[in-house]
Each structure stands twice: as C-alpha cells, then as structure tokens.
N, C-alpha and C positions, 0 to 999 in steps of 0.2 A: 388437520391439527392446527392449533393456534401457534403463532410465532412465539419463540422464546425471546427474552430480551437480555442484553448485557449492559444496560445503561448504568448499572451500579449494583453492588451486592445487596443493598437493602430492598431493591425492587425486582431482583431477578426471579423469574418464574420458569417453570418447566414448560415443555412443549404442550402439555395437557392443561396449562393454565394454573397450576398449583404453585404456591410460593415455596421456594426452596429453603430448607432449613440449613443450619451451619454445615452439616455433612454434605448436603446437596451442593452448596456453594463451593465447598472445597473440591468436590468431585468435578464440578463444572470448570473451575479454574485449572485443575490438573489436566483435564481433557484438552482445554484450549492451549495450554503450554506444551503438551505433548504433540498436539497437531502442528503447532508452529515449529517445533524441533524437527519433526518428521519432514515437513515441507522444506525447511532450510537445509537439512543435511542430505536429502535424497534428490533423485531425478524425477522424471514424470511418474514413475511407478509409486512415488511417495504420496501422490495425491489419491489416497485411499482411506475412506472412513474406517474400513475394517482393519487396516494397518494401525490407524490411530487407536482403535479400541484395544488391539493386541498389545501395542506398546504401552498403553496406559494401564493394562491389566484389568480391563473391565469387559463386560459383555456388550454385544450390539444392542441389547435391550436397554442398557444404561445410556448409551448414546441416543437412542430413540427417546427415552424419557427426558433427556436434557434438551435435545435439539429437534426432535421429530424425524428428521431424515438427513441425508447427506447435504441437501440444499441448506437446511437449517444450520448444520455444522459449519459449512464454509462461510455462510453469512455471519455466524457468531464469531468466527475467527477474525473476519474483517472488522467487525464492530469492536471486538476485544482489543485489537491492535490500535484502533482509532482512539479508544478510551485510555488505554495504557500508555500511549505515546508512540505513534507510528513514524515513518520516515518522512516527516515534514520539516519545515524550517522552524525549529523550536524557538530560536533566538533571532528576532528580526535584525538584519544588518542596519547600521545607522550611518554608513558612509554617505557623504553628500555628493561626491563625484560619481557620475553615472557608471563609468568604467569600473571603479572600485566596488560599487554596489553590485553590478553584474558579476564581477569576480567573486564576491562574497557568496552570492546565491549559487553560482556554479560550484564553488568549493564545498558548500554545505550539502548540496544535492549529491555531489560526487562521494562524499564521505558517508552519507546516509544510505546510498545504494549498496555499500559494502556491508551493511548491518545484516545479521541473520534474519531479522524480520523482513527486510526487503527481498532477500533471496527466497524466503518462504512465500511471500506474496507473488513474486515472479513465477515460481513453480506452479502456484495455484492458477494464476491467470493463463499460463501456457496450456494447462490441462483442460481448461473450461472451453466450451464452444466459442469459436472466434466470431461467428456471425451474431450480431446483436439480437436479432429476432429469435434465433435458436437459443441463445443464452437466456433471454427473458422468459422463454417458454419452458425450458428444462430446469432452470435454476432461478426462479423469480426473486427469491429473497436475496440470493447472492448477487444478482444483477442490481438490485436496489442498493445493496451495500457498496458495490463497486461505483455506482453513480454518486453515492454520497462521498466516497473517497475523491472522485474527480471534482466534485464541487468544492471539497476542502482544499484541494490543490489549487483550484482557481482562486479561491479566497486568499490563500497563502501568498500567491504571487501578487495579487492586487494589493495586499497589505504590505508586502515587501517593497513595492514601488509607489505606494500611495502618496508620498511626499515629494516625488520627483515629477517633473513636467515631461512625461513621455506620452506618445500617442497610445490610447487604450486599445485600439484595434490591433496595432502592431504588437503591443504587449500580450494580447490574447493569442496571437499567432506564435509568439515566442513561448508562451506558456504551453501551447499544444505540442510544440516541437521539442522542447528542452528535455523532458524525461526520456524520450526515445533516443535522442542524440547522446545523452549521458550513458544510457544503458549500452548503446553500441560501443562507446569508448571503454566501458567496463568490461565488455566481452573481449575486446581487443587486448586490454590490459592483462586479462587472465590467460591469454594464449601466448605461445612462443611466437613473438612477432618482432619485427624490426621497426615497427611504427613508434615514433616518439610521442608518447601519450601526453606528456607535459606540453609539447609544442601544439598538439591537437587541441588541448583544452584552452591554451592561450588563443589559438585561432578561433575557436568557438566563442570565447569571451569577446574578442575584438569584433567578430562579425555581428554578434548580438548588440554590442554597444553601438556600432556604426548604424545598424538598422534602426535601433530605437532613437538615435539622435538625429537621424536624417529627416529633412523636411520634404523630400521629394517622394 
C-alpha cells in the first residue's frame, strides 16, 4: 500500500492513493485526534489501533482505508502533530545572556512536556520496539516520522542558540541529553517524592550553562 500523507488537507490522500473528499478529510482528522487522546489518557495498553477505531466509532476497514495499517496510523499521528504544532520551542528565546537563554529553553521544554500531545508521543515511543533496526523493520514509516522529529528538535536547538557563541559540538551533546533529563525530572515531579524539582532544574540549567561556556 502507498503511504498516506498529512502534509495538508488539500493534498491528503488515502492509503490506496485516492484523494480524500471533505468527509474523508473529516474522518481522518477525527481519527488522528482520537488517537492522540487515547495515547495521552492511557497507559501502554492505549497504543492500540483497534482501540482508536472503537473510540472513534469506525471500523478497522476505515482505518485501513485512511492509513493502510498500524504503521501508517502511528506515522500519520506523528506527522499530524508536527504540522499542527508539536512540543517544540514555538517562540525562540531572545535573551542575550547565555544562562538566561538556557533557562528559557529549559523552561519551555519543561512546560511542553506536560502537554497532552507530549504524553501521547511518550506512550507511543515506549510501546514501539526499542532497538532501532527492529523499529525500522516492523514500523518503517513510523521510524521515518520519528527521525523527522529528531531532526526538527536538532534544528530547533540550533536555531535557539544560533546567535550565541557556543561550541557546536557541546551544543549537540546538550541537545541529545536535554529531553531525557527533562523527562526524568517530569517523572519525579509526578511521583510522591521529596526531591526539590525546582532546585534540580536550576542545577541542570547551571550545569548546561557552565558546560557551554567552558573553553576546556
């Protein structure tokens, strides 16, 4: 089956390569929104295309017509979020001080990770194969969409620090570490814990600032 596309309503096609009419586009958007809701509100069991179909009130045949298979559905979810506005840095920080810039980026990422769409994407990523080769074999379109997300994140961080004199290799390392570090703090924040999350975020900010400003 051919890939379906979510690059825009005027160009959206079904998995069979046919252009979707208005009703088809409405069904597509409905399915994608239901999928995001299921993922955001549930646990690992929520990563089910059959559950999405039931919650959306459609048949599995409708899902197949729109996306081809479960790989096509999850890829479309990722693409839909990217188009509609995913958990990236929508407004670039403009602070000229490095510490303030790092703080702004950390704050925006912290807030974005609490959005329903971020929870949905986390559930989806956790349910997918963890080995890259297995993911690319079993879910090739989803893997491609995830790779696009990671490129987008890289571009976002580069853009956020483009006007500051920081080592680009060190910035790339920070970029790779930061989402995982922030997710870890989010998990601690959601638990009954005596950890001072605000102090931890300040420590993370100071460590990143020191690392990016160091010449050694």
